[in-house]
C-alpha positions as CSV (number, residue, x, y, z in Angstrom):
1,M,24.4,-17.5,-13.7
2,Q,21.6,-16.4,-11.0
3,V,20.1,-19.9,-9.5
4,P,17.9,-20.1,-6.3
5,A,18.6,-22.6,-3.9
6,T,16.7,-25.8,-3.7
7,F,13.0,-25.3,-2.6
8,A,9.8,-27.4,-2.4
9,Y,6.8,-26.0,-4.1
10,E,3.2,-26.4,-3.2
11,R,-0.1,-25.2,-5.1
12,A,-2.7,-24.0,-2.5
13,D,-6.5,-24.9,-3.6
14,S,-7.9,-22.9,-0.8
15,V,-6.9,-20.1,1.8
16,P,-7.5,-22.7,4.6
17,H,-5.1,-25.0,2.7
18,A,-2.4,-22.5,2.2
19,I,-2.7,-22.0,5.8
20,A,-2.3,-25.5,6.5
21,L,0.7,-25.7,4.1
22,L,2.5,-22.4,5.8
23,E,1.8,-24.5,9.4
24,R,3.5,-27.5,7.8
25,Y,6.6,-26.0,6.4
26,G,7.0,-23.4,9.1
27,P,8.7,-19.9,8.9
28,D,11.0,-20.7,6.0
29,A,8.1,-20.9,3.7
30,R,7.0,-18.1,1.4
31,I,3.6,-17.4,-0.3
32,V,3.9,-16.6,-4.1
33,A,1.5,-14.9,-6.4
34,G,3.2,-12.3,-8.7
35,G,6.8,-13.2,-7.4
36,H,8.4,-9.9,-9.0
37,S,10.2,-8.9,-5.5
38,L,10.9,-12.6,-4.2
39,I,11.9,-14.5,-7.1
40,P,14.6,-12.1,-7.8
41,M,15.7,-12.2,-4.3
42,M,16.0,-15.6,-4.7
43,K,17.9,-15.6,-7.8
44,L,20.7,-13.7,-5.7
45,R,19.7,-16.0,-2.8
46,L,19.2,-12.9,-0.4
47,A,16.1,-15.0,0.4
48,Q,16.4,-18.7,0.5
49,P,12.9,-20.4,1.4
50,E,12.4,-23.6,2.1
51,A,8.8,-23.9,0.1
52,L,7.1,-21.7,-2.1
53,I,3.3,-21.8,-1.6
54,D,1.3,-20.8,-4.5
55,I,-1.8,-18.9,-4.1
56,N,-2.3,-17.7,-8.1
57,G,-5.3,-20.7,-7.9
58,L,-7.2,-18.5,-5.0
59,A,-8.4,-15.6,-7.5
60,G,-12.2,-16.8,-6.7
61,E,-11.7,-15.9,-2.7
62,L,-8.8,-13.8,-3.0
63,G,-9.4,-11.7,-6.1
64,R,-12.4,-9.4,-5.7
65,V,-13.0,-5.7,-5.6
66,A,-16.6,-4.9,-4.3
67,V,-18.5,-2.1,-2.2
68,E,-19.9,-4.0,0.9
69,S,-22.1,-2.7,3.6
70,E,-20.2,-2.7,6.8
71,G,-22.6,-1.3,10.2
72,E,-24.1,1.7,9.0
73,G,-21.6,2.5,6.3
74,E,-20.0,0.9,3.0
75,V,-16.2,0.0,2.8
76,L,-14.4,-1.1,-0.7
77,A,-12.9,-4.3,-0.4
78,I,-10.1,-5.2,-2.3
79,G,-8.3,-8.8,-1.9
80,A,-5.0,-9.3,-1.7
81,L,-4.8,-11.5,-4.8
82,V,-6.2,-8.5,-7.1
83,R,-3.6,-7.8,-9.6
84,H,-2.5,-3.9,-10.2
85,A,-3.9,-3.7,-13.8
86,E,-7.1,-5.0,-12.2
87,L,-7.3,-2.5,-9.7
88,L,-6.3,0.1,-12.0
89,D,-9.1,-1.2,-14.3
90,S,-11.9,-1.5,-11.5
91,T,-14.2,1.6,-11.5
92,A,-16.0,0.4,-8.2
93,A,-12.3,1.3,-6.8
94,T,-11.3,4.4,-9.2
95,D,-14.1,6.0,-9.0
96,L,-14.5,6.3,-5.4
97,F,-10.9,6.9,-5.0
98,P,-9.0,8.4,-7.8
99,I,-5.7,7.7,-5.4
100,F,-5.7,4.3,-6.6
101,R,-5.6,5.5,-10.6
102,D,-2.9,7.8,-10.1
103,A,-0.8,5.2,-8.0
104,E,-1.4,2.1,-10.6
105,R,-0.6,4.1,-13.1
106,V,2.9,5.1,-12.1
107,I,3.9,1.2,-10.6
108,A,6.3,-0.4,-12.3
109,D,5.3,-1.2,-16.2
110,P,2.2,-3.3,-17.9
111,I,4.0,-6.6,-17.6
112,V,4.4,-6.3,-13.8
113,R,1.1,-4.8,-13.3
114,N,-0.5,-7.8,-15.1
115,R,1.1,-10.3,-12.4
116,G,2.1,-8.1,-9.2
117,T,-0.5,-8.3,-6.3
118,V,-2.1,-5.9,-3.9
119,G,-1.0,-8.1,-1.2
120,G,2.2,-8.8,-2.6
121,S,3.2,-5.2,-2.6
122,L,2.3,-4.4,1.0
123,C,3.6,-7.6,2.5
124,Q,6.9,-7.2,0.8
125,A,7.2,-3.8,2.9
126,D,9.6,-2.3,0.9
127,P,10.4,1.1,2.2
128,S,9.8,2.7,-1.1
129,E,6.3,0.6,-2.0
130,D,3.6,3.1,-3.8
131,L,0.7,1.3,-2.2
132,A,1.8,1.1,1.3
133,A,1.4,5.1,1.2
134,V,-2.0,4.7,-0.6
135,F,-3.6,2.9,1.9
136,A,-1.9,4.4,4.7
137,A,-3.8,7.7,3.3
138,L,-7.1,5.8,2.8
139,R,-6.7,4.4,6.5
140,A,-7.7,1.2,5.7
141,T,-7.6,-2.0,7.8
142,A,-5.7,-5.1,7.0
143,V,-7.6,-8.6,7.0
144,I,-5.3,-11.6,8.0
145,Q,-6.3,-15.0,8.3
146,G,-4.3,-17.8,10.4
147,P,-4.7,-21.0,12.4
148,G,-6.7,-19.3,15.0
149,G,-9.3,-17.3,12.5
150,V,-9.5,-14.0,11.2
151,R,-8.0,-10.9,12.6
152,T,-7.8,-7.4,11.6
153,V,-5.0,-4.7,11.7
154,P,-5.0,-1.0,11.0
155,I,-2.8,-0.6,7.9
156,R,-1.1,2.3,10.0
157,E,-0.2,-0.6,12.3
158,F,0.8,-3.2,9.6
159,H,4.2,-2.5,8.7
160,R,6.9,-3.2,11.5
161,G,10.0,-2.0,10.0
162,P,11.4,-2.3,6.3
163,Y,10.5,-5.6,5.0
164,E,9.0,-6.5,8.1
165,T,4.8,-6.6,8.7
166,A,2.2,-7.5,11.2
167,V,1.5,-11.0,9.1
168,E,2.9,-14.1,11.2
169,P,4.7,-16.7,9.5
170,N,1.4,-19.3,9.5
171,E,-1.1,-16.2,8.6
172,L,-2.1,-14.7,5.2
173,L,-3.4,-11.1,4.4
174,I,-6.9,-12.2,2.4
175,Q,-8.2,-8.3,2.2
176,L,-8.1,-4.6,2.5
177,R,-10.9,-2.8,3.6
178,V,-11.3,1.1,2.9
179,P,-14.3,3.3,4.7
180,V,-16.3,4.9,2.4
181,R,-17.1,8.5,3.0
182,P,-19.4,10.9,1.5
183,G,-17.5,14.4,0.5
184,T,-14.1,12.6,0.1
185,G,-11.2,13.7,-2.7
186,S,-7.7,11.8,-2.9
187,A,-4.5,12.0,-5.0
188,Y,-1.5,10.6,-5.2
189,E,2.0,12.3,-6.5
190,K,5.0,11.0,-7.1
191,V,8.8,11.9,-8.6
192,E,11.0,8.9,-10.1
193,R,14.2,8.9,-12.3
194,R,12.4,7.1,-15.0
195,V,9.0,5.8,-15.8
196,G,8.2,2.5,-13.7
197,D,10.9,3.1,-11.5
198,W,10.8,3.1,-7.3
199,P,9.7,6.9,-6.1
200,V,12.4,9.5,-5.1
201,A,9.5,10.3,-3.0
202,A,5.9,10.2,-3.2
203,A,2.6,11.5,-1.3
204,G,-1.0,10.4,-1.4
205,A,-3.6,12.6,0.2
206,V,-7.5,12.1,1.0
207,L,-9.3,14.7,2.4
208,T,-13.4,14.9,3.4
209,V,-14.6,18.2,3.8
210,E,-18.1,19.2,5.5
211,D,-19.7,22.8,5.9
212,G,-16.5,24.1,4.2
213,A,-14.1,22.7,6.8
214,I,-11.8,19.4,6.9
215,T,-13.3,17.0,8.8
216,S,-11.0,13.9,8.0
217,A,-7.6,14.0,6.4
218,G,-5.1,11.2,5.4
219,I,-1.3,11.7,4.2
220,G,0.4,9.1,3.2
221,L,4.3,9.0,2.4
222,T,6.7,6.8,0.9
223,A,10.8,6.8,0.3
224,V,11.3,9.6,2.6
225,G,11.2,7.4,6.0
226,A,8.1,8.2,7.6
227,E,7.1,6.4,10.2
228,G,4.1,4.0,9.6
229,F,4.1,5.5,5.6
230,H,1.7,8.3,7.1
231,A,2.1,12.0,8.7
232,P,-0.1,12.3,11.7
233,E,1.4,15.5,12.4
234,A,0.3,17.2,9.2
235,E,-3.3,15.4,9.5
236,E,-3.7,17.2,12.7
237,L,-2.7,20.4,11.5
238,L,-5.6,20.3,8.5
239,M,-8.6,19.4,11.1
240,G,-11.5,22.2,11.3
241,R,-9.8,24.1,8.7
242,P,-10.8,25.3,5.2
243,P,-9.1,23.3,2.4
244,G,-6.8,26.0,1.0
245,A,-3.3,26.8,-0.7
246,E,-2.3,28.3,2.7
247,A,-3.4,25.1,4.6
248,F,-1.9,22.8,2.2
249,A,1.4,24.4,2.6
250,E,1.8,24.2,5.9
251,A,0.8,20.8,5.9
252,G,3.5,20.0,3.6
253,R,6.0,21.6,5.7
254,V,5.3,20.0,8.5
255,A,4.8,16.6,6.8
256,A,8.7,17.0,5.6
257,E,9.8,18.1,9.0
258,H,8.9,14.6,10.4
259,C,10.4,12.8,7.6
260,E,14.0,10.8,8.3
261,P,14.9,10.3,4.2
262,H,18.2,8.7,3.6
263,A,20.6,9.9,1.0
264,D,21.0,7.2,-1.8
265,Q,21.2,6.9,-5.6
266,R,18.0,8.4,-6.0
267,G,18.9,11.9,-4.2
268,P,20.4,13.5,-1.2
269,A,18.3,13.6,2.0
270,D,17.4,17.8,1.7
271,Y,16.3,17.2,-1.6
272,K,13.8,14.4,-0.8
273,R,12.6,16.3,2.5
274,H,12.0,19.3,-0.3
275,L,9.7,16.8,-2.1
276,A,7.9,15.4,0.4
277,A,6.5,18.8,1.3
278,E,5.6,19.8,-2.3
279,L,4.2,16.2,-3.5
280,T,1.8,16.4,-0.1
281,R,1.0,20.4,-1.1
282,R,0.3,18.9,-4.8
283,A,-1.9,15.9,-3.5
284,L,-3.9,17.8,-0.9
285,T,-4.9,20.4,-3.7
286,T,-5.6,17.9,-6.1
287,A,-7.9,15.8,-3.7
288,A,-9.4,18.4,-2.5
289,G,-10.6,19.6,-6.0
290,R,-11.8,16.4,-6.5
291,I,-14.4,16.4,-3.7
């Protein structure tokens, strides 16, 4: 029988209340929303938090998807408590960035998508996490709140390593902010062993084109050992070039060269490196076609 160790349970009624509870219980407290990663780890006693702080009642504060003004432009604001199914159904998100539709359709299954949250997926920081690559490609910004107030962290600096993030023990990820730019297309490509599985490899691409030349490129990679879930060398290669098959194939090769995939039950390292190149090429091609 798989039984978690004893733990306290608290239900937060606001973001400040959740932060106060994190401070009260200390670094061994954990936030729970969907719980699809945390609860199985607790049942196996791979995780033994002293307290669970339930934030499911904070949808009013953390459950919105909306386009907001920021400076002279706009951003897509996605609350950390937005469920995968809600993001998939949000035309505000998927019309602007089809990459969300591509990725959310292949994350787990409907049961998981109905309860799992965007913030929970990112904070789990699994090296094979789909949304980490998506938000890295989009160059999103994470908004984090703690006792000292609100701070922002570029999503490419958010993941510090496997299962480690920039969120401190007494802080809470509250929102992701994605810049909205005209002339942008996006896409996500994934290879998995079976429907709903973690990826063998996956790539996301975001392209902005002006006057026939690429002015911004974002490439996100997951499950292939890409530092920060992105491929900066391949992005730099694309800048200023016209979008096309040759440029995209070359970017795929460069992205793959800078990955460090590990052999495991999902495949050998050489196969994963091949997938990184091919999926990057495909994602870039699709993204360009959606501009």
